[in-house]
C-alpha positions in Angstrom: -217.0 -87.8 -55.8 -219.6 -88.1 -58.6 -220.0 -90.5 -61.4 -221.2 -89.9 -64.9 -222.7 -92.0 -67.6 -224.2 -91.4 -71.2 -227.6 -89.9 -71.5 -230.5 -91.9 -72.9 -231.1 -91.6 -76.7 -234.5 -90.9 -78.2 -235.8 -91.6 -81.7 -237.3 -88.9 -83.8 -240.8 -90.5 -83.1 -240.4 -89.9 -79.3 -241.0 -86.5 -77.7 -237.8 -85.5 -76.0 -239.3 -83.4 -73.1 -241.7 -85.9 -71.6 -239.1 -88.8 -71.1 -236.6 -86.3 -69.6 -239.3 -85.1 -67.1 -240.3 -88.7 -66.3 -236.6 -89.6 -65.7 -236.1 -86.6 -63.5 -239.1 -87.4 -61.4 -237.9 -91.1 -61.2 -234.8 -89.9 -59.3 -237.1 -88.7 -56.6 -239.7 -91.6 -56.7 -240.6 -93.3 -53.3 -238.7 -96.4 -54.1 -235.5 -94.4 -55.1 -235.8 -92.3 -52.0 -236.3 -95.4 -49.9 -233.2 -96.9 -51.4 -231.0 -93.8 -50.5 -232.6 -93.8 -47.0 -231.8 -97.5 -46.4 -228.2 -96.9 -47.5 -227.9 -93.8 -45.3 -229.4 -95.7 -42.2 -227.1 -98.7 -42.8 -224.1 -96.5 -43.1 -225.0 -94.8 -39.9 -225.2 -98.1 -38.2 -221.7 -99.2 -39.5 -220.0 -95.9 -38.8 -221.5 -95.8 -35.2 -220.2 -99.2 -34.4 -216.8 -98.3 -35.8 -216.6 -95.1 -34.0 -217.7 -96.6 -30.7 -215.1 -99.4 -31.2 -212.3 -96.9 -31.1 -213.2 -96.3 -27.4 -213.4 -99.8 -26.0 -210.9 -102.3 -24.9 -211.0 -105.3 -27.3 -210.0 -108.8 -26.2 -207.1 -110.0 -28.3 -208.3 -112.8 -30.7 -205.9 -113.9 -33.4 -208.5 -115.7 -35.5 -209.9 -114.0 -38.6 -213.4 -114.2 -37.3 -212.3 -112.8 -34.0 -210.6 -109.9 -35.6 -213.7 -109.1 -37.7 -216.3 -109.3 -34.9 -214.5 -108.7 -31.5 -214.7 -104.8 -31.7 -218.4 -104.9 -32.5 -219.1 -107.5 -29.7 -217.1 -105.3 -27.3 -219.2 -102.3 -28.0 -222.5 -104.4 -27.7 -221.1 -105.8 -24.3 -220.6 -102.3 -23.0 -224.0 -101.2 -24.0 -225.5 -104.3 -22.4 -223.8 -103.5 -19.1 -225.2 -100.0 -19.2 -222.2 -98.2 -20.4 -223.6 -96.2 -23.3 -220.5 -93.8 -23.6 -219.0 -95.7 -26.5 -222.2 -95.7 -28.4 -222.7 -91.9 -27.6 -219.2 -91.2 -29.1 -219.9 -93.4 -32.0 -223.1 -91.5 -32.7 -221.2 -88.1 -32.5 -218.7 -89.6 -34.9 -221.3 -90.6 -37.4 -223.1 -87.3 -37.2 -219.9 -85.4 -38.0 -218.8 -87.8 -40.6 -222.0 -88.1 -42.6 -222.7 -84.4 -42.3 -219.5 -83.7 -44.1 -219.8 -86.4 -46.6 -223.4 -85.4 -47.2 -222.4 -81.7 -47.7 -219.8 -82.7 -50.2 -222.3 -84.8 -52.4 -225.1 -82.4 -52.0 -222.8 -79.6 -53.2 -222.4 -81.6 -56.5 -226.2 -82.5 -56.5 -227.5 -78.9 -56.2 -224.9 -77.6 -58.7 -226.4 -80.2 -61.1 -229.9 -79.0 -60.4 -228.9 -75.4 -60.9 -227.7 -76.3 -64.5 -230.8 -78.7 -65.1 -228.6 -81.7 -65.3 -230.0 -85.1 -64.1 -228.4 -86.5 -61.1 -229.2 -88.8 -58.3 -229.3 -88.1 -54.6 -226.2 -89.3 -52.6 -225.6 -93.0 -52.3 -223.9 -93.6 -48.9 -221.8 -96.8 -49.1 -221.6 -98.8 -45.8 -218.6 -101.0 -45.0 -218.6 -103.8 -42.4 -218.2 -102.2 -39.0 -214.7 -102.0 -37.4 -213.0 -103.5 -40.4 -212.4 -100.2 -42.2 -211.2 -97.1 -40.4 -214.5 -95.3 -40.8 -217.2 -97.9 -41.3 -218.0 -96.6 -44.8 -216.5 -96.3 -48.2 -217.8 -92.7 -48.6 -220.7 -91.5 -50.7 -221.2 -90.8 -54.4 -223.9 -89.3 -56.7 -224.4 -90.4 -60.3 -224.6 -87.7 -63.0 -226.9 -89.0 -65.8 -226.5 -86.3 -68.5 -223.4 -84.9 -70.1 -222.0 -81.7 -68.8 -221.8 -79.5 -72.0 -220.2 -76.1 -70.8 -217.0 -75.3 -69.0 -218.8 -73.3 -66.4 -221.1 -76.0 -65.6 -218.2 -78.5 -65.4 -216.2 -76.1 -63.2 -219.1 -75.3 -60.8 -220.2 -79.0 -60.4 -216.8 -80.2 -59.8 -215.7 -77.6 -57.3 -219.0 -77.4 -55.4 -218.5 -80.8 -53.7 -215.0 -80.2 -52.1 -215.7 -76.6 -51.1 -219.0 -77.6 -49.5 -217.5 -80.5 -47.7 -214.6 -78.4 -46.5 -216.9 -75.7 -45.2 -218.3 -78.2 -42.8 -215.0 -80.0 -42.2 -213.2 -76.9 -41.1 -215.5 -76.1 -38.1 -215.5 -79.8 -37.2 -211.7 -79.9 -37.1 -211.6 -76.7 -34.9 -214.1 -78.1 -32.5 -212.3 -81.6 -32.4 -209.1 -79.9 -31.6 -210.4 -77.4 -29.1 -211.8 -80.4 -27.1 -208.8 -82.6 -27.6 -206.9 -83.8 -24.5 -203.3 -84.8 -24.3 -202.7 -88.5 -24.7 -201.5 -90.2 -21.4 -197.8 -91.3 -21.3 -198.6 -95.0 -21.8 -200.5 -94.3 -25.0 -197.7 -92.1 -26.3 -195.1 -94.8 -25.5 -197.3 -97.5 -27.3 -197.7 -95.3 -30.3 -194.2 -94.2 -30.6 -192.5 -97.5 -29.7 -191.6 -100.4 -32.1 -194.6 -101.5 -34.0 -196.7 -98.4 -33.2 -198.9 -97.0 -35.8 -199.3 -93.2 -36.1 -202.0 -91.3 -37.9 -200.4 -88.1 -39.2 -202.2 -84.8 -39.4 -202.7 -82.6 -42.5 -201.2 -79.2 -42.7 -204.5 -77.6 -41.6 -204.5 -79.7 -38.3 -200.9 -78.8 -37.7 -201.5 -75.2 -38.0 -204.6 -75.2 -35.8 -202.7 -77.3 -33.1 -199.9 -74.6 -32.9 -202.5 -72.0 -32.6 -204.4 -73.8 -29.9 -201.2 -74.8 -28.3 -201.8 -78.6 -28.3 -199.2 -81.2 -27.7 -198.1 -83.6 -30.6 -200.0 -86.4 -29.1 -203.7 -86.2 -28.3 -206.4 -88.7 -27.2 -208.8 -90.0 -29.9 -212.1 -88.1 -30.1 -214.9 -88.6 -32.5 -215.2 -85.2 -34.0 -211.4 -84.9 -34.7 -211.4 -88.5 -36.3 -214.4 -87.7 -38.5 -212.7 -84.4 -39.7 -209.3 -86.1 -40.1 -211.1 -88.9 -42.4 -213.0 -86.3 -44.5 -209.9 -84.1 -44.9 -208.2 -87.2 -46.5 -211.3 -87.7 -48.7 -211.3 -84.1 -49.8 -207.6 -84.2 -50.7 -208.1 -87.5 -52.7 -211.0 -86.0 -54.6 -209.1 -82.8 -55.4 -206.4 -84.8 -57.2 -206.4 -83.2 -60.8 -206.7 -86.5 -62.5 -209.5 -87.9 -64.8 -213.1 -87.3 -63.5 -212.2 -86.6 -59.9 -213.5 -83.3 -58.7 -210.0 -81.8 -59.2 -209.8 -83.3 -62.6 -213.0 -81.5 -63.6 -211.7 -78.2 -62.3 -208.5 -78.5 -64.2 -210.3 -79.6 -67.3 -212.5 -76.5 -67.1 -209.7 -74.2 -66.3 -206.8 -75.4 -68.5 -208.4 -77.5 -71.3 -208.2 -81.1 -72.4 -204.5 -81.2 -73.4 -203.2 -79.6 -70.1 -205.7 -81.8 -68.1 -204.1 -84.9 -69.7 -200.5 -83.9 -69.0 -201.4 -82.8 -65.4 -203.1 -86.1 -64.9 -199.9 -88.0 -66.0 -197.5 -85.9 -63.7 -199.8 -86.3 -60.7 -200.3 -90.0 -61.2 -196.5 -90.3 -61.5 -196.1 -88.4 -58.2 -198.6 -90.6 -56.5 -196.7 -93.7 -57.7 -193.4 -92.1 -56.4 -195.1 -91.7 -52.9 -196.2 -95.4 -52.9 -192.7 -96.5 -53.9 -191.1 -94.3 -51.2 -193.5 -95.8 -48.5 -192.3 -99.3 -49.4 -188.6 -98.3 -49.5 -188.9 -96.6 -46.1 -190.9 -99.6 -44.7 -194.1 -97.7 -44.3 -197.7 -98.6 -45.0 -198.1 -98.3 -48.8 -201.3 -96.2 -48.5 -201.0 -94.7 -52.1 -200.6 -97.9 -54.0 -204.3 -98.6 -54.4 -204.9 -94.8 -55.1 -202.2 -94.9 -57.9 -204.1 -97.8 -59.5 -207.3 -95.8 -59.3 -205.7 -92.8 -60.9 -204.2 -95.0 -63.7 -207.7 -96.3 -64.3 -209.3 -92.9 -64.4 -206.6 -91.8 -66.9 -207.5 -94.8 -69.1 -211.2 -93.9 -69.0 -210.5 -90.2 -69.9 -212.6 -87.2 -69.5 -215.6 -86.4 -71.7 -215.4 -83.2 -73.7 -217.3 -80.1 -73.2 -219.2 -78.4 -76.0 -219.4 -74.8 -74.8 -216.0 -73.2 -74.4 -217.0 -70.0 -72.8 -214.5 -68.2 -70.6 -214.7 -68.9 -66.8 -214.2 -65.3 -65.5 -212.0 -64.0 -62.7 -214.4 -65.2 -59.9 -214.1 -68.8 -60.9 -210.4 -68.6 -61.3 -210.3 -67.3 -57.7 -212.3 -70.3 -56.6 -209.9 -72.6 -58.4 -207.0 -71.0 -56.4 -209.0 -71.6 -53.2 -209.5 -75.2 -54.2 -205.7 -75.6 -54.6 -205.3 -74.1 -51.1 -207.8 -76.5 -49.6 -206.0 -79.4 -51.2 -202.7 -78.3 -49.8 -204.3 -77.9 -46.3 -205.9 -81.4 -46.5 -203.2 -83.4 -48.2 -201.0 -85.9 -46.4 -198.0 -87.3 -48.1 -197.9 -90.1 -45.5 -201.4 -90.4 -43.7 -200.2 -93.5 -41.8 -196.8 -94.3 -40.7 -195.3 -97.1 -38.5 -192.4 -97.2 -36.1 
């Protein structure tokens, strides 16, 4: 996902080229690189603790503080007793997750560099460990100049999801190849009353059939990182507003079609949220519906150069649609 903002304005008494060069150099200044590094390291810590927490037994604690810190304390306790397996799995989870997220954002970044558009390096966003499913809120770059042409808009928008998917696909295959069937007790707990089930995207379902895997498998860090990034890829490819999918649709179909497609997709997302409530399932898409409505209100900045995209880019747009269908989950989380 990328974020855009209006460019700086210069008066007629200021040379344009020099400030632009200084601004671009500032994006890679030691202080800015240090900021990106600190965020990356912090995110690596929170994701490692979160991934490790999935593998340990956590003592039940009904207090709010206990729910927040018990998983982290359990991981640290295991490490203190010499059991480093949870941390090792947490590190494997972190490597896979951040590699895929980083590939996504660097896809946007290098596409911006190709077109000479100012953009920051990726900002990784840490989240309190074990409170969220993955220990991070993802990553984002900030694009600091307007995207003036349809081709640039298309290339920048599509580069992120395709680059991320190129790394997520082998991760998904590896995670499923090394998956082991879940023990009967775990299957009974997940399928019984009050159990929570994480549903697979179409890609995982197809791969599981090819590999002959059972419906229920044990948690493993590579699989979980791939599952999370597939969800992120699908959300980013929603053809709404300034999401990656929104950029692609705007470049392919134009402003008016983009507006109507955004409305239809937001309505469909709202319908999924309502169905979740009616069927007594976790309303995963309520928050995302609000995000889509906000993006529609903000709108999409226009492009100046209306050159044709060409057949190759249309082919990539079809590929992006296929990636969306393979990654999308109508109900990522369900309860019994």
